[in-house]
Backbone bond lengths (Angstrom), bond angles and torsions (degrees), N, CA, C in turn:
res aa  C-N    CA-C-N  psi(-1)  N-CA   C-N-CA  omega(-1)  CA-C   N-CA-C  phi
1 M - - - 1.473 - - 1.523 108.95 -
2 W 1.354 115.61 133.58 1.461 120.49 -179.72 1.520 109.74 -101.97
3 K 1.312 114.96 148.86 1.463 120.21 173.57 1.515 108.87 -118.42
4 Y 1.336 115.64 129.26 1.461 121.01 176.80 1.516 108.24 -110.76
5 P 1.314 118.83 121.53 1.469 120.03 178.22 1.515 110.35 -66.48
6 A 1.306 115.50 149.44 1.466 119.82 178.58 1.516 109.89 -68.00
7 L 1.343 115.26 147.31 1.466 120.66 175.86 1.515 107.57 -88.96
8 L 1.320 116.51 96.24 1.453 120.30 -176.19 1.512 110.96 -83.34
9 L 1.327 115.99 175.23 1.455 121.08 -174.56 1.515 113.27 -70.44
10 C 1.320 117.66 -10.64 1.461 119.84 -177.39 1.524 110.61 -85.35
11 T 1.304 118.69 46.37 1.466 123.49 178.29 1.496 108.51 -79.71
12 A 1.156 127.15 92.44 1.439 131.71 -160.85 1.497 115.86 -76.83
13 A 1.301 113.64 -149.07 1.442 119.56 -165.37 1.502 114.24 -89.46
14 L 1.353 117.42 28.91 1.452 118.37 177.45 1.511 111.59 -72.64
15 L 1.321 117.54 -17.32 1.455 121.44 -167.35 1.510 113.60 -94.81
16 T 1.283 118.06 6.65 1.451 119.67 -171.63 1.511 113.17 -63.11
17 A 1.349 117.27 -28.42 1.463 119.43 -178.03 1.514 111.93 -87.29
18 Q 1.317 117.87 -7.69 1.457 120.97 -177.09 1.527 109.98 -92.85
19 P 1.331 116.63 152.85 1.466 119.67 -174.30 1.518 113.16 -72.55
20 I 1.321 114.40 150.54 1.464 122.55 173.11 1.520 107.09 -113.31
21 R 1.329 116.10 128.90 1.458 120.81 -174.09 1.523 110.38 -118.27
22 E 1.333 115.83 136.96 1.463 121.18 172.77 1.523 108.50 -100.14
23 V 1.334 116.40 134.19 1.461 122.29 -176.51 1.523 108.77 -125.85
24 T 1.330 116.69 131.28 1.463 120.90 177.00 1.523 109.75 -77.28
25 L 1.316 117.01 132.10 1.466 121.28 178.95 1.528 110.06 -61.41
26 D 1.327 116.59 117.48 1.461 121.76 178.70 1.525 108.10 -154.89
27 P 1.349 117.78 101.86 1.467 119.83 -176.97 1.522 113.64 -67.37
28 T 1.330 118.43 -9.14 1.469 120.98 179.71 1.526 112.30 -88.92
29 Q 1.336 118.09 -5.47 1.463 121.42 -177.24 1.529 110.31 -122.60
30 A 1.353 116.22 124.17 1.463 120.28 174.13 1.528 109.43 -76.11
31 V 1.326 116.28 146.55 1.467 121.86 -177.29 1.526 109.60 -108.10
32 D 1.330 116.67 124.11 1.467 121.56 175.93 1.530 108.94 -79.70
33 L 1.331 116.41 128.00 1.461 119.79 -174.77 1.533 110.32 -135.08
34 P 1.344 118.07 104.83 1.463 120.73 175.16 1.527 110.80 -73.84
35 V 1.338 115.98 129.64 1.465 122.10 -175.26 1.532 108.53 -128.58
36 S 1.323 116.98 137.88 1.468 121.81 177.32 1.529 108.96 -116.61
37 R 1.330 116.96 -165.78 1.457 119.94 177.16 1.523 111.77 -75.71
38 E 1.339 116.36 -11.02 1.463 119.95 170.88 1.530 108.42 -78.55
39 I 1.307 116.56 164.71 1.465 120.64 -174.46 1.526 110.93 -84.61
40 T 1.320 115.31 132.96 1.465 122.65 172.32 1.525 108.17 -110.31
41 T 1.324 116.62 130.36 1.464 122.14 179.80 1.520 109.68 -104.72
42 V 1.327 116.44 130.98 1.463 122.24 176.43 1.518 107.52 -114.23
43 M 1.338 116.53 120.29 1.467 121.56 -176.29 1.525 110.43 -110.53
44 F 1.334 116.92 139.10 1.460 123.74 174.60 1.531 108.96 -116.97
45 P 1.336 118.19 160.06 1.469 120.41 -179.02 1.525 113.82 -66.78
46 G 1.333 117.04 -21.43 1.456 119.99 -177.67 1.516 110.53 -148.97
47 P 1.340 117.10 -178.84 1.465 120.87 -176.51 1.523 112.69 -64.93
48 L 1.339 115.74 142.73 1.458 122.45 178.71 1.520 110.13 -89.14
49 T 1.327 115.66 145.21 1.461 120.67 178.22 1.518 111.41 -81.91
50 A 1.346 116.52 -41.10 1.462 120.32 -177.68 1.518 109.79 -160.03
51 V 1.346 115.06 159.09 1.466 123.30 175.62 1.522 107.12 -136.23
52 A 1.349 118.04 132.98 1.461 120.67 -177.29 1.521 110.43 -146.16
53 G 1.345 115.58 148.86 1.457 121.63 176.84 1.513 110.04 -169.01
54 A 1.344 117.49 152.92 1.460 122.41 -179.13 1.525 110.47 -89.98
55 D 1.348 116.18 145.06 1.468 123.08 178.87 1.523 111.51 54.32
56 M 1.321 115.96 41.46 1.458 121.33 178.62 1.526 109.30 -129.59
57 L 1.296 115.73 144.54 1.460 121.56 174.06 1.525 107.45 -88.13
58 I 1.331 116.53 109.59 1.464 121.64 -176.97 1.526 108.51 -114.45
59 D 1.329 116.29 121.23 1.457 120.14 179.96 1.520 110.27 -135.79
60 T 1.329 115.47 175.64 1.464 121.50 -177.37 1.517 112.79 -93.49
61 G 1.346 117.72 -5.78 1.458 121.00 178.54 1.508 114.87 83.95
62 K 1.335 118.41 6.03 1.466 120.21 -176.42 1.527 113.06 -96.40
63 A 1.349 116.35 -18.39 1.463 118.64 -177.93 1.516 109.23 -154.83
64 A 1.354 115.08 162.04 1.458 119.82 176.47 1.523 109.59 -67.49
65 V 1.332 116.38 147.56 1.460 122.00 -177.85 1.518 108.83 -116.36
66 E 1.350 116.58 133.60 1.453 121.51 179.65 1.520 110.35 -95.57
67 V 1.338 115.48 137.88 1.462 121.53 179.81 1.516 108.27 -128.83
68 E 1.339 117.29 132.97 1.454 121.23 179.51 1.520 110.44 -62.68
69 E 1.346 115.76 139.36 1.458 121.02 179.47 1.529 109.35 -63.01
70 G 1.323 116.30 137.14 1.462 121.60 -177.98 1.515 113.06 94.92
71 T 1.334 116.82 -11.17 1.461 119.76 177.23 1.524 109.69 -70.39
72 S 1.332 115.42 133.61 1.471 120.05 -179.38 1.524 109.25 -81.13
73 V 1.307 116.15 101.59 1.462 121.83 178.53 1.517 107.96 -118.89
74 R 1.312 116.26 118.00 1.463 119.98 -174.07 1.525 112.77 -96.13
75 F 1.337 116.74 -34.83 1.466 120.16 -176.46 1.523 109.48 -138.49
76 H 1.324 115.07 149.08 1.458 121.90 174.43 1.531 107.34 -103.64
77 V 1.331 115.90 120.87 1.467 122.79 -176.25 1.520 108.64 -119.24
78 T 1.320 116.54 127.78 1.463 120.89 177.10 1.521 109.55 -120.68
79 H 1.339 115.03 125.33 1.469 120.15 176.69 1.522 108.92 -145.56
80 A 1.312 116.20 116.43 1.464 120.93 175.29 1.524 108.55 -78.80
81 P 1.339 118.59 128.89 1.463 120.87 -178.24 1.528 112.35 -51.87
82 G 1.321 115.86 131.44 1.457 121.26 178.80 1.507 115.08 83.69
83 S 1.339 117.53 -0.95 1.464 119.85 -178.82 1.524 110.97 -86.20
84 H 1.343 115.77 166.84 1.458 122.71 -178.07 1.524 112.70 -90.39
85 F 1.324 118.54 -4.36 1.465 119.54 -168.10 1.526 112.27 -132.12
86 I 1.354 114.25 163.37 1.462 123.32 174.08 1.527 106.96 -131.07
87 L 1.339 116.99 138.46 1.463 121.98 174.35 1.524 108.85 -108.33
88 L 1.324 116.72 132.63 1.464 121.60 -175.21 1.517 110.48 -129.63
89 R 1.352 115.75 147.89 1.457 120.08 164.96 1.521 108.55 -156.17
90 S 1.313 116.12 153.47 1.460 122.04 -178.14 1.523 110.22 -84.51
91 L 1.347 115.76 143.18 1.463 121.23 177.93 1.523 112.51 -111.60
92 Q 1.334 117.43 -16.40 1.454 121.33 -179.13 1.523 109.56 -134.55
93 P 1.329 117.80 144.74 1.467 119.47 176.96 1.524 111.06 -71.81
94 D 1.320 115.09 150.53 1.470 122.22 176.28 1.525 113.02 56.37
95 A 1.319 116.91 28.94 1.468 120.22 179.34 1.522 110.13 -91.90
96 T 1.314 115.01 152.18 1.465 121.29 173.86 1.521 108.14 -132.93
97 G 1.297 116.36 156.24 1.452 120.52 179.31 1.513 111.28 -168.88
98 R 1.319 115.62 161.40 1.462 121.46 -179.03 1.521 108.95 -117.40
99 L 1.316 115.26 118.38 1.463 121.60 178.48 1.525 108.55 -108.86
100 T 1.322 116.30 131.61 1.462 121.51 -179.30 1.524 109.63 -113.66
101 A 1.333 115.95 128.97 1.465 121.99 177.07 1.525 108.51 -115.54
102 I 1.317 117.07 130.84 1.465 121.95 179.15 1.525 108.21 -97.41
103 Y 1.339 114.93 119.48 1.465 120.18 -178.80 1.524 109.14 -136.19
104 E 1.329 116.61 123.29 1.467 123.70 179.71 1.524 111.79 50.56
105 G 1.335 115.98 42.71 1.458 121.23 175.33 1.513 115.45 80.26
106 S 1.330 118.70 2.53 1.463 122.06 179.22 1.524 109.71 -118.58
107 A 1.346 115.51 150.03 1.462 121.48 179.54 1.524 109.72 -97.44
108 Y 1.318 116.26 126.29 1.465 122.80 177.60 1.533 108.10 -111.45
109 V 1.335 116.07 123.77 1.460 122.11 -173.07 1.523 110.45 -100.77
110 L 1.341 115.86 128.94 1.465 122.88 175.15 1.521 107.71 -112.67
111 N 1.325 117.24 116.50 1.459 121.81 175.00 1.527 108.28 -87.94
112 L 1.331 116.08 102.73 1.463 121.65 -176.53 1.528 110.09 -86.46
113 R 1.317 116.22 142.40 1.473 120.84 173.52 1.530 108.55 -144.74
114 S 1.321 114.73 137.07 1.467 120.74 -178.60 1.520 110.51 -77.21
115 V 1.332 115.66 135.71 1.459 121.82 175.59 1.524 107.86 -134.63
116 A 1.333 115.55 153.11 1.463 119.65 178.93 1.519 111.27 -75.27
117 G 1.325 116.57 -34.57 1.463 121.84 178.99 1.513 110.18 -150.11
118 D 1.343 116.38 -177.72 1.469 122.09 -179.96 1.523 112.38 57.32
119 S 1.317 116.83 35.77 1.461 119.15 174.73 1.525 109.11 -78.72
120 V 1.322 115.96 164.15 1.462 121.32 177.92 1.526 108.67 -82.71
121 A 1.320 116.68 127.19 1.463 120.35 179.57 1.519 111.08 -74.65
122 S 1.326 115.95 -39.45 1.462 119.85 -177.60 1.518 109.66 -152.46
123 A 1.332 116.05 133.20 1.465 122.42 173.65 1.520 107.07 -114.82
124 I 1.325 116.26 118.79 1.466 121.72 -174.75 1.520 108.72 -110.69
125 F 1.334 116.68 112.67 1.457 121.36 177.65 1.524 109.16 -81.48
126 K 1.334 115.74 130.14 1.461 121.13 179.51 1.518 110.02 -129.68
127 R 1.322 115.08 150.82 1.459 119.73 176.67 1.521 109.68 -69.90
128 A 1.349 115.21 149.08 1.461 119.70 178.06 1.519 109.52 -64.83
129 A 1.326 116.14 140.85 1.463 120.67 178.97 1.523 109.71 -66.09
130 V 1.332 116.76 136.74 1.462 122.03 178.95 1.520 109.05 -79.69
131 Q 1.342 115.37 123.12 1.456 119.54 179.98 1.524 110.82 -75.57
132 T 1.294 115.61 142.88 1.460 121.68 173.39 1.511 108.56 -128.21
133 A 1.304 116.68 159.28 1.458 120.75 -179.78 1.522 109.97 -63.50
134 V 1.331 115.63 130.01 1.463 120.74 178.55 1.520 108.89 -80.67
135 Q 1.303 117.09 130.92 1.448 121.80 179.84 1.518 110.14 -114.65
136 V 1.325 115.17 146.22 1.459 120.54 -178.79 1.521 109.25 -93.55
137 D 1.329 115.02 155.31 1.457 119.89 176.81 1.523 109.29 -73.62
138 A 1.308 117.12 129.79 1.463 120.67 -179.49 1.516 109.05 -155.72
139 P 1.311 117.72 150.53 1.463 120.42 177.14 1.521 110.41 -67.98
140 P 1.326 118.04 148.76 1.462 121.37 -177.83 1.530 112.84 -76.10
141 E 1.336 116.58 66.87 1.459 120.07 178.16 1.524 109.43 -84.89
142 P 1.325 118.29 147.55 1.463 120.33 176.98 1.526 110.81 -67.23
143 V 1.323 116.28 148.24 1.457 121.64 -179.73 1.522 109.01 -94.85
144 R 1.330 115.45 129.45 1.465 120.18 179.33 1.524 108.40 -122.94
145 F 1.336 116.13 130.97 1.462 119.13 -179.87 1.520 110.47 -135.40
146 T 1.330 114.55 136.15 1.460 122.91 170.61 1.523 106.41 -137.21
147 P 1.345 118.51 159.63 1.470 119.64 176.41 1.526 112.78 -54.75
148 R 1.327 116.31 -34.31 1.465 119.25 179.34 1.533 110.70 -65.21
149 I 1.337 116.71 -42.07 1.467 120.31 177.10 1.528 110.20 -63.22
150 G 1.334 116.67 -41.50 1.462 120.54 179.85 1.517 112.65 -61.56
151 L 1.342 117.21 -46.46 1.467 120.73 178.70 1.520 110.90 -63.71
152 S 1.345 116.68 -37.30 1.461 120.58 178.48 1.527 110.84 -63.42
153 L 1.324 117.32 -39.26 1.462 120.79 178.74 1.527 111.32 -62.24
154 L 1.345 116.40 -46.17 1.464 119.99 -179.64 1.524 111.08 -64.05
155 D 1.351 116.53 -42.53 1.472 120.49 -179.55 1.528 111.08 -64.14
156 R 1.336 117.05 -44.15 1.465 120.06 -177.97 1.529 111.78 -68.39
157 A 1.322 117.04 -32.77 1.467 119.38 177.33 1.527 110.65 -66.59
158 R 1.347 116.91 -43.79 1.463 120.35 179.29 1.530 111.20 -65.30
159 A 1.320 116.56 -36.14 1.470 120.57 -176.03 1.524 112.67 -95.02
160 Y 1.324 117.96 9.33 1.468 120.88 -174.46 1.531 113.66 -53.18
161 P 1.350 120.27 -46.84 1.474 119.14 -178.46 1.528 113.38 -57.47
162 I 1.343 116.94 -31.87 1.470 120.55 179.28 1.524 110.46 -82.31
163 L 1.332 116.35 -44.66 1.467 120.44 -176.44 1.525 112.07 -64.11
164 V 1.334 117.79 -36.73 1.461 120.01 -176.81 1.528 111.42 -64.42
165 K 1.345 117.03 -21.42 1.466 120.95 177.98 1.522 112.27 -97.37
166 S 1.345 116.48 -43.58 1.466 119.68 -173.15 1.521 113.59 -93.39
167 L 1.330 118.49 -29.73 1.462 121.67 -177.14 1.534 108.99 -142.96
168 P 1.326 117.72 67.54 1.473 120.74 -173.46 1.522 114.09 -60.69
169 R 1.338 118.34 -25.97 1.470 119.50 -179.94 1.525 111.30 -64.53
170 A 1.345 117.04 -26.60 1.467 120.40 -178.96 1.526 112.09 -70.07
171 V 1.331 116.62 -21.56 1.465 120.18 -179.61 1.533 110.75 -122.27
172 E 1.318 115.97 27.03 1.459 120.01 178.50 1.528 109.94 -65.98
173 G 1.322 116.86 133.20 1.461 121.09 -179.11 1.514 114.46 80.54
174 V 1.344 117.16 6.73 1.465 121.14 179.55 1.529 109.20 -92.81
175 T 1.325 117.12 132.81 1.465 121.58 175.82 1.524 109.29 -113.62
176 L 1.331 115.60 143.33 1.464 122.38 -176.45 1.521 110.02 -115.30
177 S 1.325 115.93 135.75 1.460 122.09 171.99 1.524 107.56 -122.98
178 A 1.345 116.28 106.11 1.471 121.09 178.64 1.526 107.81 -82.43
179 Q 1.313 116.95 95.30 1.467 120.41 -170.22 1.524 113.24 -85.84
180 N 1.338 116.99 -45.92 1.470 120.71 -177.94 1.535 110.90 51.54
181 R 1.329 115.13 47.48 1.460 121.83 178.08 1.516 109.68 -104.71
182 K 1.333 116.28 147.14 1.459 120.57 178.63 1.526 109.65 -109.28
183 V 1.323 114.83 134.66 1.459 122.02 175.89 1.522 107.31 -115.64
184 E 1.326 117.31 124.00 1.459 122.05 -177.96 1.529 109.65 -100.10
185 L 1.345 115.48 119.35 1.455 122.34 172.82 1.526 107.69 -116.46
186 P 1.331 119.33 165.52 1.462 119.94 178.41 1.529 111.55 -55.60
187 D 1.338 116.97 117.83 1.470 124.73 178.23 1.524 113.23 66.04
188 L 1.326 118.74 9.61 1.469 120.29 -177.28 1.529 110.39 -141.12
189 E 1.336 114.85 127.57 1.466 121.42 174.00 1.523 108.34 -107.75
190 I 1.335 116.02 125.99 1.464 121.40 -179.68 1.518 108.35 -112.28
191 D 1.325 115.92 117.59 1.463 121.81 176.38 1.526 107.71 -96.04
192 V 1.334 116.05 108.20 1.467 120.94 178.19 1.529 106.82 -80.98
193 Q 1.339 116.15 96.43 1.459 120.34 -172.47 1.525 112.12 -76.92
194 E 1.329 116.17 -54.84 1.464 120.50 -176.68 1.527 109.80 -143.22
195 V 1.331 115.07 147.42 1.464 121.59 175.14 1.525 107.39 -127.61
196 Y 1.341 116.00 128.67 1.468 121.67 -177.98 1.519 109.56 -114.09
197 R 1.316 115.48 140.06 1.457 121.98 175.30 1.523 108.74 -111.40
198 F 1.347 116.86 116.24 1.462 123.32 175.73 1.527 106.89 -101.33
199 S 1.330 115.96 101.11 1.464 120.58 -172.31 1.525 112.30 -65.28
200 K 1.337 116.85 -43.74 1.464 120.11 -176.29 1.520 111.33 -61.06
201 E 1.338 116.54 -42.94 1.469 120.73 -178.96 1.528 112.16 -86.83
202 D 1.349 117.73 -3.31 1.465 123.07 -174.78 1.527 110.09 52.03
203 A 1.333 114.96 52.23 1.463 120.94 -175.74 1.522 110.93 -126.37
204 V 1.327 114.72 147.34 1.461 122.31 170.97 1.523 106.95 -121.24
205 V 1.344 116.50 125.94 1.464 122.12 -177.32 1.525 108.78 -113.18
206 F 1.333 115.67 133.49 1.460 122.18 -178.71 1.526 109.68 -111.78
207 L 1.329 116.83 126.88 1.461 122.40 172.72 1.522 107.42 -104.48
208 L 1.331 115.95 122.68 1.458 121.69 -171.17 1.522 111.64 -124.96
209 R 1.322 114.80 159.36 1.459 122.49 170.08 1.517 106.42 -128.14
210 L 1.338 116.27 119.99 1.455 121.90 -176.60 1.524 110.25 -103.60
211 K 1.336 116.42 143.99 1.465 120.88 176.99 1.519 109.80 -140.50
212 N 1.333 115.29 130.32 1.458 121.20 175.99 1.525 108.01 -79.63
213 T 1.321 117.35 112.37 1.461 121.64 -178.58 1.524 112.44 -98.64
214 G 1.331 116.71 3.47 1.455 120.32 -179.08 1.512 112.57 -93.89
215 D 1.333 115.80 -171.54 1.462 121.57 -178.80 1.521 112.10 -110.23
216 A 1.329 116.80 14.82 1.464 121.42 178.98 1.522 109.06 -136.47
217 T 1.336 116.09 156.35 1.461 120.53 176.69 1.527 109.27 -62.21
218 L 1.324 115.07 138.57 1.462 121.32 -175.88 1.525 109.38 -112.24
219 D 1.324 116.74 127.00 1.462 121.67 174.01 1.525 108.60 -95.21
220 L 1.342 116.17 132.34 1.461 121.62 -178.93 1.522 110.23 -120.06
221 V 1.319 116.28 154.23 1.464 122.43 177.58 1.530 107.25 -121.49
222 P 1.354 118.66 93.68 1.471 120.60 -176.89 1.524 114.05 -56.05
223 S 1.331 117.28 -28.98 1.465 119.74 -178.41 1.527 112.73 -69.61
224 T 1.355 117.33 -5.84 1.469 120.24 178.55 1.527 112.33 -102.32
225 F 1.338 117.64 7.79 1.467 119.22 176.80 1.532 109.72 -57.12
226 A 1.326 115.72 139.58 1.469 121.58 177.16 1.522 108.37 -151.96
227 A 1.322 115.99 158.87 1.468 122.24 176.96 1.518 108.27 -122.69
228 R 1.330 115.51 134.22 1.461 120.42 -179.71 1.523 109.94 -118.17
229 V 1.327 115.85 135.64 1.464 122.60 173.66 1.523 106.72 -127.22
230 A 1.345 116.39 116.37 1.460 120.99 -175.12 1.531 108.36 54.50
231 N 1.330 118.81 -119.77 1.465 121.06 -178.20 1.525 112.87 -100.27
232 E 1.331 117.55 8.09 1.460 121.18 -178.40 1.524 110.08 -102.31
233 R 1.320 116.14 135.38 1.465 122.47 -178.55 1.525 108.75 -120.75
234 F 1.342 115.94 133.50 1.458 122.35 -178.32 1.532 108.64 -123.07
235 E 1.329 116.23 118.37 1.466 121.24 -178.10 1.526 110.75 -80.36
236 Q 1.338 115.54 151.57 1.464 121.00 177.88 1.523 111.33 -64.44
237 T 1.327 115.71 149.37 1.466 121.73 172.95 1.516 110.25 -100.04
238 I 1.322 116.39 -36.84 1.459 122.96 174.98 1.518 107.15 -147.82
239 A 1.339 116.74 141.22 1.461 120.21 -175.09 1.516 110.38 -145.79
240 N 1.320 115.03 154.92 1.458 122.25 176.96 1.521 107.79 -145.49
241 G 1.330 116.65 131.95 1.458 119.32 -179.78 1.512 111.13 -179.78
242 P 1.333 116.80 173.39 1.466 120.96 -178.46 1.525 111.14 -70.03
243 R 1.324 114.96 151.91 1.462 119.82 176.59 1.523 111.76 -99.40
244 T 1.327 117.11 -19.00 1.461 121.23 175.60 1.523 109.33 -140.02
245 L 1.323 115.79 148.91 1.463 122.55 174.18 1.522 108.07 -137.09
246 S 1.333 116.19 124.71 1.457 120.47 175.46 1.529 109.52 -74.74
247 P 1.330 118.93 162.95 1.466 120.52 178.30 1.527 111.61 -54.56
248 G 1.328 116.92 126.61 1.457 122.00 180.00 1.516 114.73 82.42
249 E 1.328 118.81 -6.81 1.468 121.72 -177.01 1.533 110.72 -78.84
250 S 1.349 115.52 144.95 1.463 122.25 176.86 1.517 110.03 -121.22
251 A 1.325 116.82 152.89 1.464 121.38 178.65 1.522 108.91 -158.77
252 D 1.346 115.07 156.03 1.461 121.01 177.80 1.525 110.55 -85.00
253 A 1.325 115.61 153.05 1.464 121.84 175.09 1.520 107.81 -150.28
254 E 1.324 115.51 157.36 1.461 119.96 176.18 1.523 109.17 -151.52
255 F 1.318 115.07 151.65 1.462 119.21 172.99 1.516 108.92 -153.11
256 A 1.322 115.02 161.63 1.462 121.34 -178.23 1.519 109.65 -127.88
257 I 1.323 115.12 145.38 1.462 122.67 171.28 1.521 106.49 -113.17
258 V 1.324 116.56 117.51 1.466 121.41 -176.22 1.527 108.64 -117.35
259 G 1.332 116.59 115.42 1.456 120.41 178.50 1.514 112.58 60.67
260 L 1.319 115.23 -159.52 1.456 123.35 175.95 1.521 109.15 -117.28
261 P 1.338 117.98 160.68 1.468 119.90 -178.00 1.528 114.51 -56.16
262 D 1.339 117.71 -26.66 1.466 119.85 -179.00 1.525 112.85 -87.09
263 G 1.357 117.23 5.73 1.457 120.65 177.43 1.513 114.69 91.04
264 T 1.332 117.56 -4.25 1.466 120.03 177.74 1.529 109.71 -87.98
265 R 1.338 115.88 174.74 1.456 121.08 -176.56 1.533 111.03 -81.46
266 N 1.353 114.89 148.86 1.464 118.70 173.08 1.528 111.94 -96.90
267 D 1.354 116.89 -27.47 1.470 122.76 178.68 1.528 112.39 48.90
268 L 1.330 116.46 40.06 1.462 121.05 179.57 1.522 110.98 -76.72
269 S 1.316 116.04 139.19 1.461 121.32 175.81 1.521 109.88 -85.05
270 A 1.336 116.66 144.36 1.466 121.00 177.07 1.517 111.71 -71.19
271 D 1.322 117.73 -12.38 1.465 121.50 -176.48 1.523 113.30 -87.35
272 N 1.324 118.16 -0.65 1.461 119.97 177.14 1.527 110.49 -62.81
273 A 1.342 116.61 149.46 1.471 121.74 175.23 1.527 108.02 -85.85
274 F 1.332 116.10 81.83 1.461 121.73 -174.86 1.533 111.00 -74.85
275 T 1.331 115.54 140.68 1.461 122.12 167.34 1.524 107.37 -103.53
276 I 1.328 116.77 123.99 1.463 121.21 -175.92 1.523 109.45 -92.05
277 L 1.324 115.98 136.13 1.460 122.83 -179.64 1.521 109.94 -124.59
278 V 1.329 116.97 147.49 1.462 122.13 175.12 1.526 107.75 -160.40
279 N 1.321 116.65 145.37 1.461 121.34 178.89 1.527 109.94 -78.75
280 T 1.329 116.34 130.93 1.462 121.88 178.23 1.523 109.26 -136.45
281 S 1.331 115.55 161.58 1.463 120.74 174.28 1.521 108.77 -150.48
282 R 1.314 115.27 143.24 1.467 120.76 178.61 1.522 109.88 -79.86
283 R 1.313 114.87 137.58 1.460 119.87 175.48 1.524 107.43 -98.01
284 E 1.311 115.29 99.41 1.460 119.39 -176.64 1.524 110.42 -71.45
285 A 1.347 114.92 141.68 1.465 120.21 -179.92 1.524 109.73 -68.87
286 V 1.323 115.56 139.50 1.464 121.38 178.66 1.519 108.61 -86.79
287 V 1.316 116.31 120.46 1.466 120.99 179.69 1.519 108.36 -94.72
288 E 1.347 115.55 118.99 1.464 120.22 -179.43 1.522 109.59 -84.79
289 T 1.315 115.64 129.13 1.463 121.40 178.04 1.522 108.99 -101.08
290 P 1.344 117.47 120.07 1.473 119.00 -179.02 1.522 110.80 -63.91
291 I 1.326 115.47 140.28 1.466 121.64 179.50 1.523 108.19 -99.73
292 Q 1.294 115.91 122.44 1.463 120.64 -179.24 1.523 109.42 -91.46
293 V 1.333 115.28 123.61 1.467 121.09 -179.04 1.518 108.73 -98.94
294 T 1.301 116.24 125.36 1.470 121.54 179.15 1.523 109.18 -98.84
295 A 1.328 115.66 125.93 1.479 120.40 -179.11 1.521 109.85 -68.66
296 K 1.325 115.43 136.33 1.470 120.22 178.61 1.531 109.80 -86.54
297 E 1.320 115.09 143.46 1.465 118.97 177.73 1.527 110.18 -74.72
298 A 1.325 114.73 142.44 1.478 119.82 178.55 1.520 109.32 -69.31
299 P 1.316 117.17 142.27 1.479 119.41 179.32 1.524 111.20 -64.61
300 Q 1.304 116.66 140.75 1.472 121.01 178.98 1.516 110.22 -84.48
301 S 1.324 114.78 142.59 1.466 119.52 179.26 1.513 110.34 -100.88
């Protein structure tokens, strides 16, 4: 019978030469973790619900654990119930194993493998950073909008390749982001071709290519165009685009976002990964049902 001492919290400074790795929390991705006979610490942002693995010695770290001789034990795992961390070390050379940790209702898989050296000293799971709209530095000038300014923005964006060569003053201070990104909506594919930033007008102009990918005619409402970045949504100020698209049909569209609704600046960068939104509805085909007319019998005299 073998006795394995518990891996207590006093795991000292032996690990200073070993790497520390930060891992983004993602239950859809297994994490490869090299483990040696030295202790590897796995940290989570909050308390774990459970830890499980096959052919592993799993204990709470409060007392030594006895294992019958001949039992195949590949890794020693210590996890105190309700704690944020797991302590690991390898017990056999060239061993592999899968350890599952349950955190906030999701299963996180650690693919353990024994190594003689270069093991990970600590793996720290962190939440993914929340994206926010990137804003450019600009002076706090008031935003002014008229329909004439809006039409000028759309025209200059479409003609930018010509204007930048023949009349550069017309596009002075304009920055271009050639995104060529596709946004998939129900029955509609939106190709975000180019995004222009007009600093003076505090405007962002989107040049789009729309395609009906469904099997029915699609009705669109250009006045509902909007751009979303992370959790922020920006409604169109002026827009132009098709109102209907037949199955498989493509057409160009454009819209501009000028300032914010309260009249202040938005200072949006053209380099944001915008998601384009627009209201659409399917026009279902009308199926005509033939009406059968039954001849009436003539009255008898």
